[in-house]
N, C-alpha and C positions, 0 to 999 in steps of 0.2 A: 441446650438453652443458648438461645441467640441474645447478644451482649448488644447493648445499647449504646450508642455513639456518644463520648461523651460531649457536654457541653464546653465547646470552645471558650478560651479564657477572651474577656473584656480587651479590645483593641483599645479602648478609652481609659485613661486615670479617671480616679474619684474627683470630683469639684465639691470643696467645702465640707469634705469626709462623707460624702451622698455616693452612690455607686450612679453609672450610668441606667439607664433604660435598656434593657434586652428583649426584644420581640423576637421569637421564633415565627417562620411562616406555615401556617398548618397545609397538611394535604389538602387539595384540590385545584379545580381549575375555574376556579369563578373570577379571578383576577389575572388581566393580561399581566401587570407590569407591579413590581415592588410598590411602587406610589400608590398602584389604585387599591390596594389591599392598606397600606396604612392608612388613606383617607379613609377607606370603609369602618376601620378596626379603633382608630383613636379618635378621640369627642374634639381634636384641637381644629378640625376643618382642612380644607383643601388647600386654603391660603397659605395657613401655617406651616403645613406639610413642604407645599411646595419650595415657600420660602426656607426650610431649614435643609430640603435638598438642594437649592441652588447655590446656599452656601456652605455645602460641604458637611452639614450637623450630621447627618444620619451616614453610618459606614457600617462596611461588613468587616466580615471577622478578621479579616488582613489589614483592617483599617482605613481602606481604601473608602473614599465617599460616592455614596450610591446616587448614581444617576437617576432621572425623571423618568426616563425612557429603560432602563432596566429589567428584562424579565424577570416574570416572578417564579420563583424556582420552591417547591416544599421542602421543609426541613433548614431551609437557610434561616442564616440570623441576621440582626442587625441592631445597631446597638445607636444611641444619640443621649444627650443630656438634654431632661426638660429643663423648662426656667422656674428656677426655686419661687416659691411663693412669697410674700412679704410677711414677716413673721417679728412678732417683738421678742426681743431677747430677754431670755431666762434670767431674773438678775443675782441666782444662785450656781454656784459652782457643783459640780460634779469631781466628787474627794474619791482619790483611788486610796483604798487601805490596805493591798494588796496586789503584788505583783510578781510573778514568775514568766519561766518560758511557755506555759501551757496557758496560763487565764490569767485576767484581771477583775480583781472585786471592786467595784466601787461603791461610794454612799451616794445613790440617786437623790436630787433635791424635790419639793413637791413642785409641783406643774411643768416638770420636763418629762416627754414623751420619753419611752424606751428606744425605739427605735424610727427609721422615715417612715410617715403613711398618713396620707390625707393632707390636712394644713399645717402639720408638725414633720417638717424636714430636716433642715439645717439644726433646729433647735431640736435637738434628740439627743439622750445621754450616749448613745452611737457613734453618731455624726461629731459629737465634741470630742470623746475618747481618742478617736481615730485621726484627730487633728494632734491634740491636745499631748498623745503618747506617741504619734509617727507611726502607728501600726496599721495600714490599709484594710488589711486583713481581718480585722478584729470582728468578730460577732457575737448576736447575744445569745444566752443560752436558756432565757425565760423571758418574762415579759413581766411589767410591774405597771400597774396603771397611771397615769400623766399624773395626776391627781392623789398617789399614793409615793413617799419617798421610803428611801431604805436601802439595805443591802441587795445588790446584783451582782450576777457573776456573768462574765464574757470572756469570750474564748479566743485565742490569739493566733492559731492554725486552723484552718479552715479544714484539714483532713481531721482535725479531731474532735468538731463539733458535734457530731454523733453520739460521740463516748458521753459528753458531759451534756446534752438533750436529753438522753435518755436516762438519766438520773431524775429529771423532772418528768419524764413522762411514767418512769417505773417507781413513781413516789419514794423513791433513796434520800430525798434530802429533807431535813428537819428544819421546819418553818416556824418562825414565832413571830409575832407583830405584838403593835403595841398601840393603844387608841386611847383617847381621852373622849367622856360621852357623859349624859347624865347620868346622876347617881341615884338608883331606886333602891331604896331599904328593903322593899317586899320581894325582891330579886333573887331569887333561890340561885346562888353560885359555889362554888362551879357545877358547869353543867357542860353536855354536851347537845348542841343541837345537831339536827338529822332532818333535811327537808329535800324537795326537790323543786330545782330552779332551774327557770328555760330563758334563755335570752335571745329575743327575735332578733334579724336583721333590721335595721333602719330604728328601732325601737334604742332609747338609751338607757333606759332603765331595765332591769333584771328582774321577775316576777317569781314568788313561790307559788308550786299548783301540786293537783294532787299526785301522788303517785310514788312510785319506789324512790328511794332517798337519794340521790346523786352529788349532795353535799353534808358535807360533816365538819363542824368547827367546835373546837373546845374552848369555853369563855369562862375567862378565870378573875376575880376583881383582885389587885393588888393593891390600891388605896384608896380613899375618897377625901374630898373635903368641900366643903362650901355648895353642895349640891353638885360637883362634879365627881370623877371617878375614872382613876386609870386602870385598865385591862389589859389584860395579856390575854392573845387569842393564837390558837394554832389551828390551823385550817388542816385536814386531814384528807383533802380532796382541793380540786384547782376551780371550781365552777369560776365563771365572770361574776366580780362584785361579791364575791360570797359573804366575806366578813362585812360587807356595806350592808348587802341583805338580811344577814342573821342577826346583825347588832340589833336592825330597826324592828325585825319581827319580835325581839325581847322587849320592845320599848323604849330602848335607850338608842338612838341614832347615833353615828358618831358625828362629833362636832365639824361642821361646816361642811357637811355632804349637801349636794347640790340636788343629788336624787334621789335620796330615801329620808324620810319615808314618802317624800311626795317631790315630784320635780319643779325645781322654782325655775328662773329665770336664768340662763345662763350666763357665768362670768365673763364680763367682759373683756376683752384681749389687753394686757398690759398690768388688769387688777390681782396685786398677789397678796391681799391684805389678810384674807382669812383660808389659808390651806387647810383641806381636810385633815383630819386629826388621827390619820391613820398612818403607822412608819413600821415597815420591814424589818424589824429589829434584829434578830440573829438567822444565819444561813447556816447549816453544819452538814455536811457530806463527807465520805470518804473519796475520794480523787481518784477515777478511772483511770489515770494514767500513773500515776506516781503511787499511787496507793497511800499517800499521804492522808491522816486525820485533820478535817480542819472546821472550825469553828470561827465565822466573822460575827462582829457585833457593829451595827449602826452607832456612830457618834452622835447624832442630830437628835436633838432635843422636841418633843412636842409642845408648842407656846402656850396653848391653852391651858396647860397644866402649870408649867413654871412661871407664866407672864399672862394670864387670863385678859387683865385689860389691855395690856398692848395688841393681843391678837382679836380682841372682839372689838378695840377701836378702830 
């Protein structure tokens, strides 16, 4: 079996906890120069690309600036830092609840994305933790929706990332969520909900369709008061928005949900008043490196339960 050449390390350091962009030049002879390929491939436009090349902001594997006339070489890598979008700071901190030489376990707040993506780059849990802990190689083992708070696992050493990510892929992690939603005395709980959920690219909300179930959730009632209830949710699969879809389908959509049962106007940037009342409360697993059994519990409180008027106001 032919071994693939390893990807060379980045010659550029992180900026604000964010990795530089890496571009591998594909096979082909459609481009005479590296510059021609970048102009065709990237949405920035020729003027921006030329400006970056002239400023020495695009470099090769040795960290040398790429000139405009550098010949195109298939398989070559180049790196550069993108301009970070203007982001409103999420005014809540990422709390570290456990750390050793292999993992960091964090308690993510609502409204903070997990990893850099789209318009959320520096204002992400990963970028913040890299800066806060001086761990530039830190990576995420899994993701939580930006609107969901709770316990998350991050990996310290890149060479161990696969071992921890496989825990989630092979469903060897026990997860419990907590939610606040309307109380329906006619709803028979506990129950296990099974359905088929699809999430189409470019469409914000997922939906249930006919077919073999691919999403399974356990829903339990913990307590209720004043028309609201606190629920324990245990996902046995990991479809996008699974718990939110299932709670909505039961007729008790999670409070603060802008997508289910209907898509409402997007929350304005900087509006942190009514967070989605969904919390990843417990994360439990056996460490694949040390063999230790871990159980981590979020310390966060869902405000629609503890202080509804404050949350609703």
